[in-house]
N, CA, C and O atoms as a GROMACS GRO file, in nm:
protein
  412
    1MET      N    1 -11.840   0.302  -3.120
    1MET     CA    2 -11.752   0.308  -3.007
    1MET      C    3 -11.669   0.166  -2.990
    1MET      O    4 -11.722   0.063  -3.031
    2LYS      N    5 -11.564   0.164  -2.940
    2LYS     CA    6 -11.495   0.052  -2.940
    2LYS      C    7 -11.447   0.016  -2.801
    2LYS      O    8 -11.385   0.094  -2.729
    3LYS      N    9 -11.478  -0.103  -2.770
    3LYS     CA   10 -11.444  -0.156  -2.622
    3LYS      C   11 -11.309  -0.191  -2.595
    3LYS      O   12 -11.249  -0.264  -2.675
    4LYS      N   13 -11.255  -0.149  -2.497
    4LYS     CA   14 -11.090  -0.169  -2.473
    4LYS      C   15 -11.096  -0.290  -2.421
    4LYS      O   16 -11.170  -0.325  -2.329
    5ILE      N   17 -10.988  -0.378  -2.503
    5ILE     CA   18 -10.958  -0.515  -2.457
    5ILE      C   19 -10.830  -0.521  -2.361
    5ILE      O   20 -10.726  -0.474  -2.408
    6LEU      N   21 -10.828  -0.569  -2.243
    6LEU     CA   22 -10.730  -0.603  -2.160
    6LEU      C   23 -10.710  -0.744  -2.140
    6LEU      O   24 -10.805  -0.822  -2.146
    7GLY      N   25 -10.589  -0.783  -2.114
    7GLY     CA   26 -10.553  -0.908  -2.062
    7GLY      C   27 -10.481  -0.920  -1.945
    7GLY      O   28 -10.395  -0.834  -1.927
    8ASN      N   29 -10.495  -1.015  -1.853
    8ASN     CA   30 -10.393  -1.032  -1.733
    8ASN      C   31 -10.331  -1.147  -1.758
    8ASN      O   32 -10.338  -1.197  -1.870
    9PHE      N   33 -10.265  -1.202  -1.660
    9PHE     CA   34 -10.166  -1.325  -1.632
    9PHE      C   35 -10.228  -1.449  -1.661
    9PHE      O   36 -10.161  -1.536  -1.716
   10GLU      N   37 -10.353  -1.469  -1.628
   10GLU     CA   38 -10.430  -1.600  -1.635
   10GLU      C   39 -10.478  -1.605  -1.779
   10GLU      O   40 -10.472  -1.708  -1.846
   11LYS      N   41 -10.537  -1.461  -1.834
   11LYS     CA   42 -10.578  -1.473  -1.961
   11LYS      C   43 -10.535  -1.341  -2.044
   11LYS      O   44 -10.601  -1.240  -2.066
   12PRO      N   45 -10.414  -1.373  -2.080
   12PRO     CA   46 -10.345  -1.256  -2.160
   12PRO      C   47 -10.418  -1.226  -2.309
   12PRO      O   48 -10.497  -1.299  -2.368
   13ARG      N   49 -10.377  -1.122  -2.344
   13ARG     CA   50 -10.437  -1.063  -2.465
   13ARG      C   51 -10.351  -1.077  -2.590
   13ARG      O   52 -10.236  -1.033  -2.602
   14ILE      N   53 -10.422  -1.144  -2.684
   14ILE     CA   54 -10.340  -1.179  -2.820
   14ILE      C   55 -10.363  -1.064  -2.916
   14ILE      O   56 -10.479  -1.035  -2.943
   15SER      N   57 -10.264  -0.996  -2.969
   15SER     CA   58 -10.264  -0.874  -3.057
   15SER      C   59 -10.212  -0.905  -3.192
   15SER      O   60 -10.095  -0.945  -3.200
   16ILE      N   61 -10.290  -0.890  -3.312
   16ILE     CA   62 -10.248  -0.933  -3.452
   16ILE      C   63 -10.245  -0.813  -3.518
   16ILE      O   64 -10.329  -0.724  -3.518
   17PHE      N   65 -10.120  -0.823  -3.582
   17PHE     CA   66 -10.109  -0.733  -3.708
   17PHE      C   67 -10.080  -0.822  -3.827
   17PHE      O   68 -10.007  -0.922  -3.829
   18ARG      N   69 -10.163  -0.758  -3.942
   18ARG     CA   70 -10.137  -0.826  -4.068
   18ARG      C   71 -10.103  -0.716  -4.169
   18ARG      O   72 -10.164  -0.610  -4.183
   19SER      N   73  -9.994  -0.761  -4.241
   19SER     CA   74  -9.941  -0.667  -4.334
   19SER      C   75  -9.988  -0.749  -4.496
   19SER      O   76 -10.063  -0.847  -4.500
   20ASN      N   77  -9.945  -0.705  -4.581
   20ASN     CA   78  -9.987  -0.756  -4.732
   20ASN      C   79  -9.913  -0.875  -4.730
   20ASN      O   80  -9.977  -0.963  -4.787
   21LYS      N   81  -9.804  -0.915  -4.688
   21LYS     CA   82  -9.732  -1.029  -4.713
   21LYS      C   83  -9.727  -1.108  -4.570
   21LYS      O   84  -9.742  -1.230  -4.575
   22GLN      N   85  -9.711  -1.055  -4.462
   22GLN     CA   86  -9.684  -1.127  -4.326
   22GLN      C   87  -9.787  -1.109  -4.239
   22GLN      O   88  -9.864  -1.018  -4.265
   23ILE      N   89  -9.810  -1.188  -4.121
   23ILE     CA   90  -9.883  -1.165  -4.004
   23ILE      C   91  -9.782  -1.184  -3.894
   23ILE      O   92  -9.688  -1.264  -3.892
   24TYR      N   93  -9.820  -1.093  -3.800
   24TYR     CA   94  -9.752  -1.089  -3.670
   24TYR      C   95  -9.844  -1.103  -3.539
   24TYR      O   96  -9.954  -1.046  -3.535
   25VAL      N   97  -9.801  -1.172  -3.443
   25VAL     CA   98  -9.871  -1.195  -3.329
   25VAL      C   99  -9.805  -1.195  -3.219
   25VAL      O  100  -9.706  -1.267  -3.204
   26GLN      N  101  -9.858  -1.099  -3.107
   26GLN     CA  102  -9.803  -1.098  -2.981
   26GLN      C  103  -9.897  -1.126  -2.868
   26GLN      O  104 -10.014  -1.086  -2.875
   27VAL      N  105  -9.846  -1.200  -2.752
   27VAL     CA  106  -9.933  -1.241  -2.643
   27VAL      C  107  -9.875  -1.142  -2.534
   27VAL      O  108  -9.757  -1.141  -2.499
   28ILE      N  109  -9.978  -1.056  -2.484
   28ILE     CA  110  -9.945  -0.938  -2.408
   28ILE      C  111 -10.016  -0.966  -2.250
   28ILE      O  112 -10.125  -1.021  -2.232
   29ASP      N  113  -9.933  -0.916  -2.152
   29ASP     CA  114  -9.999  -0.918  -2.006
   29ASP      C  115 -10.012  -0.785  -1.999
   29ASP      O  116  -9.909  -0.718  -1.990
   30ASP      N  117 -10.141  -0.720  -2.003
   30ASP     CA  118 -10.146  -0.573  -2.006
   30ASP      C  119 -10.138  -0.511  -1.851
   30ASP      O  120 -10.100  -0.394  -1.836
   31VAL      N  121 -10.176  -0.595  -1.733
   31VAL     CA  122 -10.154  -0.565  -1.597
   31VAL      C  123  -9.982  -0.534  -1.603
   31VAL      O  124  -9.949  -0.417  -1.587
   32LEU      N  125  -9.899  -0.613  -1.622
   32LEU     CA  126  -9.776  -0.600  -1.580
   32LEU      C  127  -9.705  -0.511  -1.719
   32LEU      O  128  -9.601  -0.446  -1.703
   33GLY      N  129  -9.771  -0.517  -1.844
   33GLY     CA  130  -9.712  -0.431  -1.954
   33GLY      C  131  -9.600  -0.519  -2.007
   33GLY      O  132  -9.501  -0.461  -2.052
   34ASN      N  133  -9.603  -0.641  -2.005
   34ASN     CA  134  -9.514  -0.732  -2.061
   34ASN      C  135  -9.555  -0.804  -2.176
   34ASN      O  136  -9.670  -0.848  -2.176
   35THR      N  137  -9.490  -0.824  -2.264
   35THR     CA  138  -9.481  -0.928  -2.399
   35THR      C  139  -9.446  -1.049  -2.348
   35THR      O  140  -9.330  -1.076  -2.317
   36VAL      N  141  -9.579  -1.159  -2.333
   36VAL     CA  142  -9.534  -1.298  -2.286
   36VAL      C  143  -9.453  -1.356  -2.415
   36VAL      O  144  -9.337  -1.394  -2.404
   37THR      N  145  -9.505  -1.359  -2.500
   37THR     CA  146  -9.444  -1.434  -2.666
   37THR      C  147  -9.484  -1.358  -2.768
   37THR      O  148  -9.580  -1.282  -2.773
   38SER      N  149  -9.392  -1.388  -2.863
   38SER     CA  150  -9.441  -1.354  -2.997
   38SER      C  151  -9.402  -1.442  -3.102
   38SER      O  152  -9.309  -1.520  -3.087
   39PHE      N  153  -9.483  -1.431  -3.231
   39PHE     CA  154  -9.431  -1.498  -3.338
   39PHE      C  155  -9.495  -1.436  -3.474
   39PHE      O  156  -9.604  -1.380  -3.483
   40SER      N  157  -9.402  -1.460  -3.576
   40SER     CA  158  -9.447  -1.392  -3.694
   40SER      C  159  -9.448  -1.516  -3.827
   40SER      O  160  -9.402  -1.628  -3.810
   41SER      N  161  -9.492  -1.483  -3.921
   41SER     CA  162  -9.475  -1.551  -4.044
   41SER      C  163  -9.326  -1.559  -4.105
   41SER      O  164  -9.285  -1.649  -4.179
   42LYS      N  165  -9.255  -1.451  -4.061
   42LYS     CA  166  -9.127  -1.424  -4.102
   42LYS      C  167  -9.032  -1.528  -4.053
   42LYS      O  168  -8.928  -1.557  -4.112
   43LYS      N  169  -9.075  -1.583  -3.938
   43LYS     CA  170  -8.986  -1.671  -3.865
   43LYS      C  171  -8.990  -1.829  -3.918
   43LYS      O  172  -8.895  -1.905  -3.898
   44ILE      N  173  -9.109  -1.868  -3.988
   44ILE     CA  174  -9.120  -1.970  -4.058
   44ILE      C  175  -9.011  -2.002  -4.142
   44ILE      O  176  -8.988  -1.915  -4.226
   45GLU      N  177  -8.928  -2.114  -4.143
   45GLU     CA  178  -8.826  -2.154  -4.214
   45GLU      C  179  -8.857  -2.214  -4.349
   45GLU      O  180  -8.796  -2.192  -4.454
   46ASP      N  181  -8.961  -2.292  -4.328
   46ASP     CA  182  -8.986  -2.393  -4.460
   46ASP      C  183  -9.110  -2.351  -4.526
   46ASP      O  184  -9.208  -2.423  -4.543
   47ILE      N  185  -9.095  -2.201  -4.568
   47ILE     CA  186  -9.226  -2.143  -4.634
   47ILE      C  187  -9.198  -2.183  -4.771
   47ILE      O  188  -9.091  -2.155  -4.826
   48ASP      N  189  -9.302  -2.254  -4.831
   48ASP     CA  190  -9.311  -2.263  -4.959
   48ASP      C  191  -9.326  -2.151  -5.052
   48ASP      O  192  -9.376  -2.049  -5.004
   49LYS      N  193  -9.295  -2.148  -5.169
   49LYS     CA  194  -9.346  -2.025  -5.262
   49LYS      C  195  -9.503  -2.047  -5.303
   49LYS      O  196  -9.578  -1.961  -5.348
   50LYS      N  197  -9.532  -2.176  -5.278
   50LYS     CA  198  -9.686  -2.199  -5.323
   50LYS      C  199  -9.764  -2.193  -5.181
   50LYS      O  200  -9.887  -2.192  -5.184
   51MET      N  201  -9.718  -2.191  -5.094
   51MET     CA  202  -9.809  -2.200  -4.968
   51MET      C  203  -9.870  -2.045  -4.946
   51MET      O  204  -9.805  -1.941  -4.937
   52THR      N  205 -10.015  -2.061  -4.941
   52THR     CA  206 -10.110  -1.955  -4.920
   52THR      C  207 -10.081  -1.858  -4.782
   52THR      O  208 -10.019  -1.896  -4.682
   53LYS      N  209 -10.134  -1.743  -4.799
   53LYS     CA  210 -10.107  -1.655  -4.666
   53LYS      C  211 -10.191  -1.740  -4.567
   53LYS      O  212 -10.138  -1.759  -4.458
   54ILE      N  213 -10.305  -1.789  -4.587
   54ILE     CA  214 -10.406  -1.841  -4.514
   54ILE      C  215 -10.335  -1.950  -4.454
   54ILE      O  216 -10.342  -1.950  -4.331
   55LYS      N  217 -10.265  -2.048  -4.508
   55LYS     CA  218 -10.175  -2.180  -4.456
   55LYS      C  219 -10.068  -2.099  -4.378
   55LYS      O  220 -10.033  -2.143  -4.269
   56GLN      N  221 -10.020  -1.997  -4.420
   56GLN     CA  222  -9.921  -1.939  -4.321
   56GLN      C  223  -9.962  -1.908  -4.202
   56GLN      O  224  -9.902  -1.945  -4.101
   57SER      N  225 -10.086  -1.825  -4.201
   57SER     CA  226 -10.135  -1.778  -4.089
   57SER      C  227 -10.196  -1.901  -3.972
   57SER      O  228 -10.211  -1.883  -3.852
   58TYR      N  229 -10.224  -2.026  -4.050
   58TYR     CA  230 -10.246  -2.155  -3.963
   58TYR      C  231 -10.124  -2.198  -3.887
   58TYR      O  232 -10.127  -2.239  -3.771
   59LYS      N  233 -10.026  -2.188  -3.953
   59LYS     CA  234  -9.918  -2.243  -3.916
   59LYS      C  235  -9.843  -2.154  -3.796
   59LYS      O  236  -9.785  -2.198  -3.697
   60VAL      N  237  -9.859  -2.028  -3.831
   60VAL     CA  238  -9.824  -1.936  -3.725
   60VAL      C  239  -9.888  -1.957  -3.587
   60VAL      O  240  -9.825  -1.957  -3.482
   61GLY      N  241 -10.026  -1.976  -3.598
   61GLY     CA  242 -10.120  -1.996  -3.494
   61GLY      C  243 -10.090  -2.118  -3.429
   61GLY      O  244 -10.085  -2.113  -3.306
   62LEU      N  245 -10.066  -2.240  -3.491
   62LEU     CA  246 -10.029  -2.366  -3.439
   62LEU      C  247  -9.859  -2.373  -3.369
   62LEU      O  248  -9.821  -2.455  -3.286
   63ILE      N  249  -9.795  -2.286  -3.419
   63ILE     CA  250  -9.657  -2.264  -3.355
   63ILE      C  251  -9.679  -2.187  -3.220
   63ILE      O  252  -9.640  -2.224  -3.109
   64LEU      N  253  -9.746  -2.078  -3.247
   64LEU     CA  254  -9.763  -1.987  -3.111
   64LEU      C  255  -9.850  -2.066  -3.004
   64LEU      O  256  -9.830  -2.061  -2.882
   65GLY      N  257  -9.939  -2.131  -3.060
   65GLY     CA  258 -10.029  -2.220  -2.956
   65GLY      C  259  -9.938  -2.328  -2.886
   65GLY      O  260  -9.963  -2.355  -2.769
   66LEU      N  261  -9.843  -2.386  -2.945
   66LEU     CA  262  -9.758  -2.503  -2.871
   66LEU      C  263  -9.635  -2.414  -2.772
   66LEU      O  264  -9.581  -2.463  -2.673
   67LYS      N  265  -9.609  -2.272  -2.827
   67LYS     CA  266  -9.532  -2.195  -2.751
   67LYS      C  267  -9.626  -2.170  -2.611
   67LYS      O  268  -9.586  -2.191  -2.496
   68LEU      N  269  -9.732  -2.130  -2.639
   68LEU     CA  270  -9.835  -2.091  -2.504
   68LEU      C  271  -9.854  -2.201  -2.425
   68LEU      O  272  -9.882  -2.179  -2.307
   69LYS      N  273  -9.843  -2.336  -2.469
   69LYS     CA  274  -9.897  -2.455  -2.412
   69LYS      C  275  -9.747  -2.482  -2.317
   69LYS      O  276  -9.764  -2.536  -2.208
   70LYS      N  277  -9.643  -2.457  -2.347
   70LYS     CA  278  -9.514  -2.479  -2.284
   70LYS      C  279  -9.519  -2.373  -2.152
   70LYS      O  280  -9.467  -2.390  -2.042
   71LEU      N  281  -9.590  -2.271  -2.195
   71LEU     CA  282  -9.597  -2.175  -2.081
   71LEU      C  283  -9.706  -2.176  -1.991
   71LEU      O  284  -9.727  -2.096  -1.900
   72LYS      N  285  -9.779  -2.279  -2.025
   72LYS     CA  286  -9.903  -2.322  -1.928
   72LYS      C  287 -10.003  -2.236  -1.939
   72LYS      O  288 -10.067  -2.216  -1.836
   73ILE      N  289 -10.038  -2.173  -2.048
   73ILE     CA  290 -10.156  -2.061  -2.062
   73ILE      C  291 -10.259  -2.155  -2.149
   73ILE      O  292 -10.237  -2.224  -2.248
   74LYS      N  293 -10.372  -2.133  -2.082
   74LYS     CA  294 -10.501  -2.190  -2.157
   74LYS      C  295 -10.608  -2.135  -2.196
   74LYS      O  296 -10.704  -2.201  -2.238
   75LYS      N  297 -10.607  -2.002  -2.188
   75LYS     CA  298 -10.697  -1.909  -2.221
   75LYS      C  299 -10.635  -1.790  -2.265
   75LYS      O  300 -10.532  -1.748  -2.214
   76LEU      N  301 -10.706  -1.723  -2.375
   76LEU     CA  302 -10.662  -1.607  -2.425
   76LEU      C  303 -10.792  -1.511  -2.443
   76LEU      O  304 -10.910  -1.546  -2.438
   77VAL      N  305 -10.739  -1.382  -2.465
   77VAL     CA  306 -10.853  -1.279  -2.504
   77VAL      C  307 -10.806  -1.210  -2.658
   77VAL      O  308 -10.701  -1.149  -2.676
   78LEU      N  309 -10.896  -1.231  -2.748
   78LEU     CA  310 -10.845  -1.190  -2.891
   78LEU      C  311 -10.878  -1.064  -2.906
   78LEU      O  312 -10.992  -1.021  -2.891
   79ASP      N  313 -10.753  -0.978  -2.945
   79ASP     CA  314 -10.780  -0.850  -3.001
   79ASP      C  315 -10.747  -0.850  -3.151
   79ASP      O  316 -10.631  -0.870  -3.185
   80LYS      N  317 -10.823  -0.833  -3.224
   80LYS     CA  318 -10.831  -0.849  -3.376
   80LYS      C  319 -10.821  -0.722  -3.411
   80LYS      O  320 -10.771  -0.705  -3.523
   81LYS      N  321 -10.855  -0.616  -3.346
   81LYS     CA  322 -10.831  -0.466  -3.390
   81LYS      C  323 -10.941  -0.451  -3.463
   81LYS      O  324 -11.049  -0.491  -3.419
   82ASN      N  325 -10.930  -0.384  -3.600
   82ASN     CA  326 -11.029  -0.350  -3.707
   82ASN      C  327 -11.047  -0.467  -3.798
   82ASN      O  328 -11.133  -0.459  -3.886
   83TYR      N  329 -10.972  -0.580  -3.787
   83TYR     CA  330 -10.961  -0.664  -3.891
   83TYR      C  331 -11.116  -0.733  -3.884
   83TYR      O  332 -11.187  -0.734  -3.783
   84LEU      N  333 -11.145  -0.778  -3.987
   84LEU     CA  334 -11.283  -0.867  -3.975
   84LEU      C  335 -11.232  -0.996  -3.939
   84LEU      O  336 -11.113  -1.018  -3.963
   85TYR      N  337 -11.310  -1.095  -3.878
   85TYR     CA  338 -11.280  -1.219  -3.843
   85TYR      C  339 -11.320  -1.317  -3.967
   85TYR      O  340 -11.423  -1.384  -3.977
   86HIS      N  341 -11.205  -1.305  -4.062
   86HIS     CA  342 -11.237  -1.413  -4.159
   86HIS      C  343 -11.097  -1.426  -4.227
   86HIS      O  344 -11.005  -1.350  -4.194
   87GLY      N  345 -11.080  -1.530  -4.332
   87GLY     CA  346 -10.942  -1.546  -4.393
   87GLY      C  347 -10.835  -1.543  -4.298
   87GLY      O  348 -10.863  -1.604  -4.195
   88ARG      N  349 -10.725  -1.493  -4.301
   88ARG     CA  350 -10.608  -1.510  -4.232
   88ARG      C  351 -10.638  -1.502  -4.070
   88ARG      O  352 -10.597  -1.594  -4.000
   89ILE      N  353 -10.698  -1.413  -4.021
   89ILE     CA  354 -10.740  -1.384  -3.886
   89ILE      C  355 -10.835  -1.513  -3.824
   89ILE      O  356 -10.823  -1.560  -3.711
   90LYS      N  357 -10.911  -1.547  -3.907
   90LYS     CA  358 -10.972  -1.693  -3.841
   90LYS      C  359 -10.889  -1.814  -3.868
   90LYS      O  360 -10.907  -1.910  -3.794
   91SER      N  361 -10.789  -1.824  -3.976
   91SER     CA  362 -10.720  -1.942  -3.998
   91SER      C  363 -10.604  -1.949  -3.873
   91SER      O  364 -10.570  -2.054  -3.818
   92LEU      N  365 -10.554  -1.823  -3.842
   92LEU     CA  366 -10.465  -1.797  -3.729
   92LEU      C  367 -10.527  -1.845  -3.588
   92LEU      O  368 -10.464  -1.908  -3.504
   93ALA      N  369 -10.666  -1.803  -3.574
   93ALA     CA  370 -10.729  -1.843  -3.445
   93ALA      C  371 -10.761  -1.999  -3.445
   93ALA      O  372 -10.773  -2.066  -3.342
   94ASP      N  373 -10.771  -2.042  -3.562
   94ASP     CA  374 -10.820  -2.198  -3.581
   94ASP      C  375 -10.685  -2.271  -3.544
   94ASP      O  376 -10.695  -2.359  -3.458
   95GLY      N  377 -10.564  -2.248  -3.596
   95GLY     CA  378 -10.437  -2.271  -3.548
   95GLY      C  379 -10.398  -2.277  -3.416
   95GLY      O  380 -10.328  -2.369  -3.374
   96ILE      N  381 -10.444  -2.168  -3.333
   96ILE     CA  382 -10.428  -2.170  -3.174
   96ILE      C  383 -10.529  -2.272  -3.134
   96ILE      O  384 -10.495  -2.373  -3.073
   97ARG      N  385 -10.642  -2.250  -3.164
   97ARG     CA  386 -10.734  -2.352  -3.103
   97ARG      C  387 -10.712  -2.515  -3.124
   97ARG      O  388 -10.752  -2.594  -3.039
   98SER      N  389 -10.656  -2.549  -3.222
   98SER     CA  390 -10.621  -2.673  -3.270
   98SER      C  391 -10.528  -2.742  -3.155
   98SER      O  392 -10.529  -2.863  -3.133
   99VAL      N  393 -10.450  -2.651  -3.090
   99VAL     CA  394 -10.361  -2.710  -2.968
   99VAL      C  395 -10.459  -2.729  -2.866
   99VAL      O  396 -10.454  -2.832  -2.798
  100GLY      N  397 -10.557  -2.635  -2.844
  100GLY     CA  398 -10.624  -2.698  -2.710
  100GLY      C  399 -10.641  -2.562  -2.641
  100GLY      O  400 -10.698  -2.570  -2.532
  101ILE      N  401 -10.606  -2.442  -2.678
  101ILE     CA  402 -10.618  -2.323  -2.623
  101ILE      C  403 -10.728  -2.252  -2.648
  101ILE      O  404 -10.756  -2.251  -2.768
  102LYS      N  405 -10.814  -2.183  -2.567
  102LYS     CA  406 -10.953  -2.133  -2.588
  102LYS      C  407 -10.948  -1.970  -2.565
  102LYS      O  408 -10.878  -1.910  -2.484
  103PHE      N  409 -11.030  -1.923  -2.644
  103PHE     CA  410 -11.072  -1.783  -2.629
  103PHE      C  411 -11.202  -1.761  -2.659
  103PHE      O  412 -11.250  -1.648  -2.650
   0.00000   0.00000   0.00000
């Protein structure tokens, strides 16, 4: 049985989708039903051909963390869905935490 994860304005939910080539992240306020902000690895302009997917995920987390800091959001709830917490998911979370945001 899976516990339902909900976020609110002070502690929004971060939803992650991982495809074979890209990673997509949304920060959602479930009370109002709004997407606060989002980012994906498609939006990174300086992707190297040799940059690994783990490094891309870290960079996505770093940029998303900076966007959240501008919005004055300090805490998140992580919704990793059915993905295991390793590899790209862990790298994304480390990128967000490196800016100072907690979950």
